[in-house]
C-alpha positions in Angstrom: -12.2 10.6 19.9 -15.5 11.8 18.4 -16.8 8.9 16.3 -18.3 11.3 13.8 -14.9 12.9 13.1 -12.7 9.9 12.4 -9.9 10.8 10.0 -9.8 8.2 7.3 -6.2 7.0 7.1 -6.9 3.4 5.8 -8.8 2.3 2.7 -9.8 -1.0 4.4 -9.7 -2.6 7.8 -10.2 -6.4 7.7 -11.2 -8.2 10.9 -11.0 -12.0 10.4 -9.3 -15.3 10.8 -5.6 -15.9 9.9 -5.1 -19.6 9.8 -3.7 -22.7 8.2 -5.9 -24.4 5.6 -5.8 -28.1 4.7 -7.5 -28.2 1.3 -8.5 -31.4 -0.5 -9.8 -31.1 -4.0 -10.1 -33.5 -7.0 -6.5 -32.4 -7.9 -4.8 -33.2 -4.6 -4.4 -32.1 -1.0 -2.2 -29.4 0.5 -1.7 -27.4 3.7 -1.4 -23.7 3.0 -1.6 -20.3 4.6 -5.2 -19.4 5.0 -8.1 -17.9 6.8 -10.7 -15.5 5.4 -9.0 -12.5 7.0 -5.7 -13.4 5.4 -7.2 -14.0 2.0 -9.2 -10.7 2.0 -6.2 -8.7 3.2 -4.0 -10.3 0.5 -6.5 -9.5 -2.2 -6.7 -5.9 -1.1 -2.9 -5.6 -0.8 -2.5 -6.0 -4.6 -4.0 -2.5 -5.0 -3.1 -0.5 -1.9 -1.0 -0.5 1.2 -3.7 1.3 3.1 -5.0 -1.9 4.6 -5.1 -3.0 8.3 -5.6 -6.6 9.4 -7.0 -7.4 12.8 -6.8 -11.0 13.9 -5.5 -13.4 16.5 -2.8 -15.9 15.6 -1.1 -18.6 17.6 2.4 -19.1 19.0 3.3 -21.1 15.8 2.6 -18.4 13.3 5.4 -16.5 11.6 4.3 -12.9 11.3 6.8 -12.2 8.6 4.4 -14.0 6.3 2.0 -11.1 6.9 4.6 -8.4 6.9 5.4 -9.3 3.3 2.0 -8.1 2.3 3.0 -4.6 3.3 -0.1 -3.9 5.4 -0.7 -2.5 8.9 -0.4 -5.3 11.5 -0.9 -3.3 14.7 -4.2 -5.2 15.3 -2.6 -8.6 15.2 -2.4 -10.4 18.6 -0.1 -13.4 18.9 -1.4 -15.8 21.6 1.3 -17.2 23.8 -0.4 -20.5 24.6 -2.8 -21.4 21.8 -1.9 -22.5 18.3 -3.1 -20.8 15.1 -6.5 -21.7 13.7 -6.8 -24.6 11.3 -9.6 -25.1 8.7 -10.1 -28.3 6.7 -12.1 -28.3 3.4 -12.9 -31.1 1.0 -14.4 -30.6 -2.4 -16.3 -32.9 -4.7 -15.6 -33.5 -8.4 -17.5 -30.3 -9.3 -15.4 -28.3 -6.7 -18.4 -27.9 -4.4 -17.5 -28.1 -0.7 -18.7 -31.3 0.8 -16.8 -31.2 4.1 -15.7 -28.3 6.4 -14.2 -28.5 9.8 -12.9 -25.5 11.9 -10.4 -25.6 14.8 -10.4 -22.0 15.9 -7.8 -22.2 18.6 -6.3 -18.6 18.9 -8.9 -17.2 16.5 -11.6 -18.3 18.9 -10.3 -15.6 21.2 -11.1 -12.8 18.8 -13.4 -10.3 20.5 -15.3 -7.2 19.4 -13.0 -5.2 21.6 -10.1 -6.2 19.3 -11.6 -3.6 17.0 -10.2 -0.8 19.0 -11.1 2.9 18.6 -7.7 3.6 17.0 -8.2 0.9 14.4 -11.5 2.1 12.8 -9.9 4.9 10.7 -11.0 3.2 7.4 -13.4 3.9 4.5 -14.4 0.3 4.5 -14.5 -2.3 7.4 -14.7 -5.8 6.2 -15.8 -8.9 8.3 -15.1 -12.0 6.2 -16.5 -15.4 7.0 -16.8 -16.0 10.7 -19.5 -17.2 13.2 -22.4 -14.8 12.7 -22.6 -13.8 16.4 -19.0 -12.6 16.1 -19.7 -10.8 12.9 -22.8 -9.1 14.3 -21.0 -7.9 17.4 -18.1 -6.6 15.3 -20.4 -4.9 12.8 -22.4 -3.2 15.5 -19.2 -2.0 17.2 -17.7 -0.7 13.9 -20.9 1.3 13.2 -20.9 2.7 16.7 -17.2 3.7 16.6 -17.2 5.0 13.0 -20.7 5.7 11.5 -19.1 7.0 8.3 -17.4 3.7 7.5 -19.0 1.2 5.1 -19.3 -2.2 6.8 -19.3 -5.4 4.8 -19.7 -9.0 5.7 -19.2 -12.3 3.9 -21.8 -15.0 4.8 -21.4 -18.8 4.9 -24.0 -21.4 4.0 -23.5 -23.7 7.0 -23.9 -20.7 9.4 -27.0 -19.5 7.5 -28.6 -22.9 8.1 -27.5 -23.3 11.7 -28.0 -19.7 13.0 -30.4 -17.8 10.7 -31.3 -15.3 13.3 -27.7 -14.3 14.0 -27.0 -14.1 10.3 -30.0 -11.6 10.0 -28.5 -9.6 12.8 -25.1 -9.4 11.1 -26.7 -8.4 7.8 -28.7 -5.7 9.5 -25.5 -3.9 10.6 -23.7 -4.1 7.2 -24.1 -2.2 4.0 -22.4 -4.7 1.6 -23.0 -8.4 1.7 -20.8 -11.0 -0.1 -22.3 -14.4 -0.8 -22.3 -17.2 -3.3 -25.2 -18.3 -5.5 -26.5 -20.9 -3.0 -26.3 -18.5 -0.1 -28.2 -15.9 -2.2 -31.0 -18.4 -2.7 -31.2 -18.9 1.1 -31.1 -15.2 1.8 -33.0 -13.5 -1.0 -36.3 -13.3 0.9 -34.7 -11.7 4.0 -36.1 -8.3 4.6 -32.7 -7.4 6.1 -31.2 -7.4 2.5 -33.4 -4.6 1.3 -31.4 -1.5 0.4 -28.0 -3.4 0.7 -25.3 -3.8 -2.0 -25.0 -7.5 -2.8 -22.0 -9.1 -4.4 -22.9 -12.6 -5.5 -20.0 -14.9 -6.3 -20.9 -17.3 -9.1 -17.7 -19.4 -9.4 -16.5 -20.0 -12.9 -19.4 -17.8 -14.2 -18.0 -14.7 -12.5 -20.0 -12.4 -10.1 -23.1 -10.4 -10.0 -23.5 -7.1 -8.2 -27.0 -5.8 -7.1 -27.4 -2.3 -5.7 -30.7 -0.4 -5.1 -30.1 1.2 -8.5 -28.4 -1.4 -10.7 -27.9 -5.1 -11.4 -24.5 -5.9 -13.0 -22.9 -9.2 -14.1 -19.2 -9.7 -14.7 -18.0 -12.9 -16.5 -14.9 -14.7 -15.3 -12.0 -15.7 -17.6 -11.7 -19.4 -18.4 -9.2 -21.1 -16.1 -8.5 -24.6 -14.8 -9.6 -24.9 -11.2 -7.2 -26.5 -8.7 -8.3 -25.1 -5.4 -11.3 -22.7 -5.0 -10.6 -22.0 -1.3 -10.3 -18.3 -0.5 -11.2 -17.1 -4.0 -14.3 -15.3 -2.7 -12.3 -13.6 0.0 -9.7 -12.4 -2.4 -12.5 -11.0 -4.6 -14.0 -9.2 -1.6 -10.6 -7.7 -0.6 -9.7 -6.6 -4.1 -13.2 -5.2 -4.7 -13.3 -3.1 -1.5 -9.8 -1.8 -2.0 -10.6 -0.7 -5.5 -13.9 0.9 -4.5 -12.1 2.8 -1.7 -9.6 4.0 -4.2 -12.3 5.5 -6.4 -13.0 2.8 -9.0 -16.5 2.4 -10.3 -18.6 -0.7 -9.3 -18.0 -2.2 -12.7 -14.3 -1.6 -12.9 -13.8 -2.8 -9.3 -15.8 -6.0 -9.8 -14.2 -6.8 -13.1 -10.7 -6.6 -11.7 -11.7 -8.5 -8.5 -13.2 -11.3 -10.6 -10.0 -11.5 -12.6 -7.9 -11.8 -9.5 -10.2 -14.3 -7.9 -10.1 -16.4 -11.0 -6.4 -16.5 -11.0 -6.4 -17.5 -7.3 -8.1 -20.9 -8.1 -5.4 -22.0 -10.4 -3.2 -23.4 -7.6 -3.5 -24.4 -3.9 -3.9 -21.4 -1.6 -3.7 -17.9 -2.9 -0.1 -17.0 -2.3 0.7 -17.5 -6.0 -1.3 -14.4 -7.0 1.4 -12.3 -5.5 3.7 -13.5 -8.3 1.8 -11.5 -10.8 1.3 -8.5 -8.5 2.9 -5.9 -10.8 0.9 -7.0 -13.7 -2.4 -7.0 -11.7 -1.8 -3.4 -10.5 -0.6 -2.1 -13.9 -3.7 -3.4 -15.6 -6.2 -2.1 -12.9 
C-alpha cells in the first residue's frame, strides 16, 4: 500500500492500554474496567462507530465488554499466558493523584508493529498515556505509514519527570498534545511544542485549547467528583471523534468537557454509556 494514498475508513484509531483499574478516592475504593485506551475509545464511541482500538489484553479479559462499544476490534490481541494490565491510583482529598502503580502484564507486550499497515486508515491516530518510548515509536510509525493522519498523544507527569528526553521525542512526532495544567507547566518551555495544538485539561475548571491561531477556554459544568480516573482520556476520545466528524474546535471541546465532567460522577466511566442517546442528540 502506498502510504500517501491511504483510504480513510476510520475517524479514529486508538492505540493504548486496556486494563483493570483499582481506584481509591476520598469517596471510596473500587475495581473497574480501565486503561487509557479503553477510556479514549469509549469516549469516542459516543459519537461514532468509526473507531478502531489496538491493544493487548490478557487471558482473563472478556472481549464482549469491548464489543458492546460497537467499535472495530481487529487490532486487539489476547495473550494466552499473561493476565490483563492492572493500574492502581490513589487520590488525596482534593482528588489529586498521590499514588500510581502499573502492572502492565499483557499490555507490556504492545509493540509498534501492532500498528499494522491495514490499521492506519484513520483521520486521527491517538496514543493515550503510555511509557514515552512506546508512544514515540508508535507515533513515528504512524506518521511513516500514514503521513496524512493527525497523530495525538496524551502525556503523563511522572513520565515527564522521569524520561523528559523520550517525552520530547514523542511530542515531536505528534500534532495534538493532551495534558493537564501541571503537565503544561512542565512542558511549556519545550521547543517541541511550537506549532502544536495543545488541549490542557483543567479539572473542574474545564479545558483550554491552544492552537497556532487561537486560545480557547471552555468551562466545565458543576458536578460532584467521585472518581477522576479516565476523565481526560474520555475527553480526548470524544474531542477527536467530533473533530474527525467535522465539528469546530469550540463545539468539539465543549461537548468533550461535558462528557468528561459526567465521567467523574461515579467510579470508572462505564456509566456515561447510560446517557449515550442524550449525549449524541445534544452534540
